[in-house]
C-alpha positions as CSV (number, residue, x, y, z in Angstrom):
1,G,-5.4,-20.9,-9.3
2,P,-8.2,-22.8,-7.4
3,R,-9.0,-19.7,-5.3
4,N,-9.0,-17.3,-8.2
5,D,-11.5,-16.4,-10.9
6,V,-9.7,-14.0,-13.3
7,H,-10.3,-13.6,-17.0
8,L,-8.5,-11.6,-19.6
9,A,-10.0,-11.2,-23.1
10,G,-9.5,-9.0,-26.1
11,S,-7.0,-8.3,-28.9
12,Y,-3.3,-7.7,-29.3
13,F,-2.3,-6.0,-32.5
14,I,1.1,-7.2,-33.6
15,S,1.8,-4.4,-36.1
16,S,1.3,-1.6,-33.5
17,Q,2.2,-3.8,-30.5
18,S,-0.9,-2.4,-28.8
19,L,-3.6,-3.9,-26.6
20,D,-7.4,-3.7,-26.5
21,M,-8.4,-6.0,-23.7
22,R,-10.7,-6.4,-20.7
23,L,-9.6,-7.8,-17.3
24,D,-12.3,-9.3,-15.2
25,M,-11.4,-10.2,-11.6
26,N,-14.4,-11.9,-10.1
27,R,-12.2,-13.0,-7.2
28,F,-8.4,-12.9,-6.7
29,D,-7.0,-14.2,-3.5
30,L,-4.2,-11.8,-2.4
31,S,-2.4,-14.7,-0.6
32,S,-1.5,-15.9,-4.1
33,V,1.2,-13.2,-4.4
34,K,2.7,-13.9,-1.0
35,P,5.5,-16.2,-2.3
36,F,6.7,-13.4,-4.5
37,L,6.7,-10.7,-1.7
38,T,8.5,-12.6,1.0
39,E,10.9,-9.6,1.6
40,Q,8.2,-7.0,1.5
41,M,5.3,-8.6,3.3
42,R,5.2,-10.7,6.5
43,D,1.6,-11.6,5.5
44,I,-1.1,-10.7,3.0
45,G,-4.6,-12.0,2.4
46,G,-8.2,-11.4,1.6
47,N,-9.6,-10.9,-1.8
48,I,-9.9,-8.2,-4.5
49,A,-12.3,-8.0,-7.4
50,G,-12.9,-5.5,-10.2
51,T,-12.9,-4.8,-13.9
52,M,-10.1,-3.1,-15.9
53,A,-9.9,-1.9,-19.5
54,V,-6.3,-2.6,-20.7
55,S,-5.1,-0.5,-23.6
56,G,-1.9,1.1,-25.0
57,K,1.4,-0.4,-25.8
58,L,2.5,-3.8,-24.5
59,T,5.5,-2.2,-22.9
60,A,3.4,0.5,-21.2
61,P,-0.2,-0.7,-20.8
62,K,-2.8,1.7,-19.6
63,L,-5.4,0.5,-17.1
64,N,-8.8,2.0,-16.4
65,G,-11.2,0.6,-13.9
66,T,-11.8,-0.2,-10.2
67,V,-10.6,-2.6,-7.6
68,Q,-12.8,-3.7,-4.7
69,F,-11.4,-5.0,-1.5
70,D,-13.0,-7.9,0.5
71,S,-11.6,-8.8,3.9
72,A,-8.2,-7.7,2.7
73,F,-5.1,-7.3,4.9
74,I,-1.4,-6.7,4.7
75,A,1.5,-6.9,7.1
76,P,4.5,-5.0,5.7
77,A,7.8,-6.3,6.8
78,L,9.2,-2.9,7.5
79,L,6.4,-2.0,9.9
80,G,5.4,-5.3,11.4
81,E,1.8,-4.2,12.1
82,R,-1.1,-6.0,10.4
83,F,-3.4,-3.5,8.6
84,T,-6.9,-4.3,7.3
85,L,-8.4,-2.7,4.2
86,P,-12.1,-2.5,4.9
87,D,-14.4,-3.4,2.1
88,Q,-14.0,-0.4,-0.2
89,E,-12.7,0.4,-3.7
90,L,-10.0,2.4,-5.4
91,R,-9.9,3.8,-8.9
92,V,-7.1,3.0,-11.4
93,T,-6.8,5.3,-14.5
94,P,-4.1,5.8,-17.1
95,E,-2.8,8.7,-14.9
96,G,-2.5,6.6,-11.8
97,I,-4.4,5.6,-8.7
98,R,-7.2,7.5,-7.1
99,L,-7.9,7.1,-3.4
100,D,-11.1,8.7,-2.1
101,N,-11.1,8.6,1.7
102,F,-9.4,5.2,1.6
103,V,-9.4,3.6,5.1
104,I,-6.7,1.5,6.7
105,R,-7.2,0.0,10.1
106,D,-4.6,-1.3,12.5
107,S,-4.9,-4.4,14.7
108,L,-6.3,-2.4,17.6
109,G,-9.0,-0.7,15.5
110,G,-7.2,2.6,15.0
111,K,-8.0,4.3,11.6
112,A,-5.9,6.1,9.0
113,V,-7.4,7.7,5.9
114,I,-5.8,8.5,2.6
115,D,-7.5,11.0,0.3
116,G,-5.9,12.0,-3.0
117,S,-3.9,10.4,-5.8
118,I,-0.7,8.6,-6.7
119,A,0.2,9.4,-10.2
120,T,2.0,6.9,-12.4
121,T,2.0,5.8,-16.0
122,D,4.3,2.8,-15.7
123,F,3.8,1.5,-12.1
124,S,7.5,2.0,-11.4
125,D,7.8,5.7,-10.9
126,Y,5.2,7.5,-8.7
127,E,4.2,11.1,-7.9
128,Y,2.3,11.7,-4.6
129,D,-0.5,14.1,-4.0
130,F,-2.6,13.1,-1.1
131,Y,-3.6,13.8,2.5
132,L,-3.0,11.3,5.3
133,T,-4.8,11.6,8.6
134,A,-4.9,9.1,11.5
135,D,-6.1,9.0,15.1
136,N,-4.6,6.7,17.7
137,F,-3.0,4.6,14.9
138,Q,-0.5,1.9,15.5
139,A,1.9,2.4,12.6
140,V,4.8,0.1,13.7
141,N,4.8,-3.1,15.7
142,T,8.0,-4.9,15.2
143,T,10.7,-6.7,17.2
144,R,14.4,-6.3,17.4
145,T,14.8,-9.7,15.9
146,A,12.7,-8.8,12.9
147,N,14.3,-5.3,12.4
148,S,17.9,-4.4,13.4
149,Q,17.5,-0.6,12.9
150,Y,14.3,0.1,14.9
151,F,11.8,-1.9,16.9
152,G,8.8,-1.6,19.3
153,K,5.4,-0.1,19.0
154,L,4.7,3.3,17.5
155,N,1.2,4.8,18.0
156,V,0.6,8.2,16.3
157,D,-1.9,10.9,15.3
158,L,-1.3,12.2,11.8
159,D,-2.4,15.2,9.8
160,L,-0.1,15.3,6.8
161,A,0.0,16.4,3.2
162,V,2.2,14.1,1.1
163,Y,3.6,15.2,-2.3
164,G,6.6,14.9,-4.5
165,N,8.1,11.8,-6.1
166,M,9.2,8.5,-4.7
167,K,12.9,9.6,-4.7
168,A,12.2,12.8,-2.7
169,P,8.8,12.7,-1.1
170,T,7.7,15.7,1.0
171,L,5.6,15.5,4.1
172,E,4.0,18.7,5.7
173,G,1.8,18.7,8.7
174,N,1.7,17.3,12.2
175,I,2.7,14.1,13.8
176,R,1.9,13.3,17.4
177,V,3.4,10.3,19.3
178,N,0.8,8.9,21.6
179,E,0.7,7.0,24.9
180,G,1.3,3.3,24.4
181,T,4.4,4.0,22.3
182,D,7.5,2.0,23.2
183,F,9.8,2.5,20.2
184,S,13.6,2.4,19.9
185,V,15.9,3.4,17.0
186,L,19.5,2.3,16.7
187,L,21.7,5.2,15.7
188,P,24.6,4.1,13.4
189,G,28.2,4.5,14.6
190,N,31.0,2.6,16.1
191,N,29.2,2.5,19.4
192,P,25.5,2.2,18.5
193,E,23.2,4.1,20.8
194,I,19.6,3.3,21.4
195,V,17.1,6.2,21.5
196,T,13.9,5.2,23.1
197,R,10.5,6.9,23.4
198,E,8.3,5.4,26.1
């Protein structure tokens, strides 16, 4: 696209159906993927750049390289809050994704930090092994119109170890709900009840 500068060069071996390529992302505008993530993301933007070696089978390519973020942000539909990803990088290896003190900031300037790894060989199944810490972090900011099961603002302090797989993740540690929280959850049933924390 006109806002993207991405190049893929190398070889594909038909006999073994294997790859030996290099992906150079001089600039990729994250808003380019917004039309494909309408259910997952309310908004996404900024840029990424990086270089990746691409090897292995076509059906299970292996990536090895880094991704740098530049003024990147995401607004997940489930959470509503707009998170910025300050200029930093993450490492991608054939074993998965490495996050070294990876920072996420909310719209009020609160900070969360992820330190550890997310293991995957196919980018569809994931194993978690990381720490998540946060201080005065606005994790949720959604309306009842946007989400029928929960809504409001949720501000938290976190000190968590996260591990296990995506089907049964485990969280151990402490979660503190802070002042400024006004969050409601609709409990299922014939007569739905609203539980509110103000």
